[in-house]
C-alpha positions as CSV (number, residue, x, y, z in Angstrom):
1,M,19.6,11.9,-11.4
2,E,22.2,13.6,-9.2
3,T,23.1,11.9,-6.0
4,P,26.0,12.2,-3.6
5,D,29.1,10.2,-4.8
6,N,28.7,7.5,-2.1
7,A,24.9,7.4,-2.1
8,G,24.6,4.1,-4.0
9,T,27.5,2.2,-2.5
10,A,25.3,-0.2,-0.5
11,L,22.9,-0.5,-3.5
12,S,23.6,-2.9,-6.3
13,P,23.5,-1.6,-9.9
14,H,20.3,-3.6,-10.4
15,L,18.6,-2.0,-7.3
16,R,19.7,1.5,-8.4
17,A,18.3,0.9,-11.9
18,E,15.0,-0.3,-10.3
19,I,14.8,2.8,-8.1
20,D,15.6,5.0,-11.1
21,R,12.6,3.5,-12.9
22,W,10.4,4.4,-10.0
23,I,11.8,7.9,-9.8
24,A,11.1,8.5,-13.5
25,R,7.4,7.9,-12.8
26,F,7.1,11.1,-10.7
27,P,7.6,14.8,-11.5
28,A,11.2,16.1,-11.3
29,G,12.1,16.8,-7.7
30,R,9.6,14.4,-6.3
31,Q,11.9,11.4,-5.9
32,R,10.6,11.2,-2.3
33,S,7.5,9.6,-3.9
34,A,9.5,6.6,-4.8
35,V,10.6,5.7,-1.2
36,I,8.0,2.9,-0.7
37,A,8.9,1.2,-4.1
38,A,12.7,1.7,-3.4
39,L,12.4,0.1,0.1
40,H,10.3,-2.7,-1.4
41,A,13.0,-3.4,-4.0
42,A,15.8,-3.2,-1.5
43,Q,14.0,-5.6,0.9
44,H,13.4,-8.1,-1.9
45,E,17.0,-8.0,-2.9
46,N,18.2,-8.4,0.7
47,N,16.4,-11.7,1.5
48,G,13.2,-10.1,2.8
49,Y,14.4,-7.5,5.2
50,L,15.9,-4.0,5.4
51,T,19.1,-3.2,7.3
52,R,19.9,0.2,8.7
53,E,22.7,0.5,6.0
54,L,20.2,-0.2,3.2
55,M,17.7,2.3,4.5
56,E,20.4,4.9,4.9
57,A,21.6,4.2,1.3
58,V,18.0,4.4,-0.1
59,G,17.6,7.8,1.7
60,A,20.9,9.1,0.4
61,Y,20.1,7.9,-3.1
62,L,16.7,9.6,-3.0
63,G,18.1,12.7,-1.3
64,L,16.1,12.1,1.9
65,P,17.2,12.4,5.5
66,P,17.5,8.8,7.0
67,I,14.7,9.5,9.5
68,Q,12.2,9.9,6.7
69,V,13.1,6.5,5.3
70,F,13.1,4.9,8.8
71,E,9.6,6.3,9.4
72,V,8.2,4.7,6.3
73,A,9.9,1.4,7.0
74,S,8.6,1.3,10.5
75,F,5.1,2.4,9.7
76,Y,4.1,0.0,6.9
77,S,3.7,-3.7,7.9
78,M,5.1,-4.8,4.5
79,F,8.6,-3.9,5.6
80,E,10.8,-6.1,7.9
81,T,13.8,-4.7,9.7
82,K,15.2,-8.0,11.0
83,P,16.1,-11.2,9.2
84,V,13.1,-13.4,8.4
85,G,12.4,-16.6,6.6
86,R,12.6,-16.7,2.8
87,H,8.9,-17.1,2.2
88,S,6.7,-14.6,3.9
89,I,3.2,-15.8,4.9
90,S,0.4,-13.5,5.9
91,V,-2.9,-15.0,7.1
92,C,-5.9,-12.6,7.1
93,T,-7.9,-12.7,10.3
94,N,-10.1,-9.7,9.7
95,I,-13.9,-9.9,10.0
96,S,-14.7,-11.7,6.7
97,C,-11.8,-14.2,7.0
98,M,-12.5,-14.6,10.7
99,L,-16.1,-15.5,10.0
100,C,-15.0,-18.0,7.3
101,G,-12.3,-19.8,9.4
102,G,-9.3,-17.5,9.1
103,E,-8.3,-18.1,12.7
104,K,-8.4,-21.9,12.1
105,I,-6.3,-21.4,9.0
106,L,-3.8,-19.4,11.0
107,A,-3.7,-22.1,13.8
108,H,-3.2,-24.7,11.1
109,V,-0.2,-22.8,9.5
110,E,1.4,-22.4,13.0
111,K,1.0,-26.1,13.7
112,R,2.2,-27.2,10.2
113,L,5.3,-25.0,10.4
114,G,5.9,-25.4,14.1
115,I,6.1,-21.6,14.6
116,K,4.0,-18.8,16.0
117,V,3.1,-15.5,14.4
118,G,6.1,-13.3,14.1
119,E,8.6,-16.2,13.9
120,S,10.6,-17.9,11.1
121,T,11.1,-21.7,10.8
122,A,14.5,-23.0,12.0
123,D,15.6,-23.7,8.4
124,G,14.8,-20.1,7.4
125,R,12.4,-21.1,4.7
126,F,9.2,-19.6,6.1
127,Y,8.2,-16.5,8.0
128,L,4.7,-16.2,9.5
129,K,4.1,-12.4,9.6
130,K,2.1,-10.8,12.3
131,E,-1.5,-11.1,11.6
132,E,-2.8,-8.8,8.8
133,E,-5.8,-6.7,9.5
134,C,-7.1,-7.0,5.9
135,L,-5.6,-8.2,2.6
136,A,-8.6,-6.9,0.6
137,A,-9.8,-10.2,-0.7
138,C,-12.9,-10.7,1.4
139,C,-14.8,-12.5,-1.3
140,G,-12.2,-15.3,-1.2
141,A,-12.2,-15.7,2.6
142,P,-10.4,-17.3,4.3
143,M,-7.2,-16.3,2.5
144,M,-3.5,-15.9,2.9
145,M,-0.7,-14.2,1.0
146,V,2.6,-16.0,0.4
147,D,5.3,-13.9,-1.2
148,H,2.8,-11.4,-2.4
149,R,0.6,-14.1,-4.1
150,Y,-2.9,-14.5,-2.8
151,Y,-4.5,-17.9,-2.0
152,E,-8.2,-17.8,-1.4
153,N,-11.0,-20.1,-0.2
154,L,-8.5,-22.0,2.0
155,T,-9.0,-25.3,3.8
156,P,-6.3,-27.0,5.9
157,A,-5.7,-29.5,3.1
158,R,-5.2,-26.6,0.6
159,V,-2.8,-24.9,3.0
160,D,-0.8,-28.1,3.2
161,E,-0.6,-28.3,-0.6
162,I,0.5,-24.7,-0.9
163,L,3.2,-25.0,1.8
164,H,4.4,-28.3,0.4
165,S,4.6,-26.9,-3.2
166,I,6.5,-23.8,-2.0
167,G,8.8,-25.9,0.2
168,T,9.7,-28.3,-2.6
169,A,10.1,-25.5,-5.1
170,S,12.7,-23.8,-2.9
171,G,14.7,-27.0,-2.3
172,Q,13.0,-28.5,0.7
173,K,13.0,-32.3,0.6
174,K,9.7,-33.9,-0.3
175,E,8.0,-35.6,2.6
176,H,7.8,-39.4,2.3
177,S,5.1,-41.5,3.9
178,H,6.3,-44.4,6.0
179,D,2.9,-46.3,6.1
């Protein structure tokens, strides 16, 4: 694919290769169709958020005006444009989850992590995304998504297990009981 000489300077070789794989899935001249996948890959590589420089570089690499890339990044709730915690948590509070206790699960996550929706923990491990309208898993309500993995039929105890397991897997010290 032909791109301006400086188009990929902010993009790692791995990221350019990932974008190229997505571009190859579309007809020639339709690289614009890869913008969502390109932004997703860039965000993943950049600790969960997109910088202006990254969005501009993705646009240049795809041959798109920066405004088109900014529009996509600002429209979809899956993209973050400011630093966030390492593990992204979305709790569904739409009708099915709400009726099955989704709001209680959200309140439990907030209390457990000591943050509100839209905030990250002080240690940068967790980010509680703004409430999601629907995560399309109504049969498993209440549910949440952590780092694009679905957890269904939640209870406060199950949420604690999930958060503990993610926290210890990412280097957080295990909690010890002092009974």
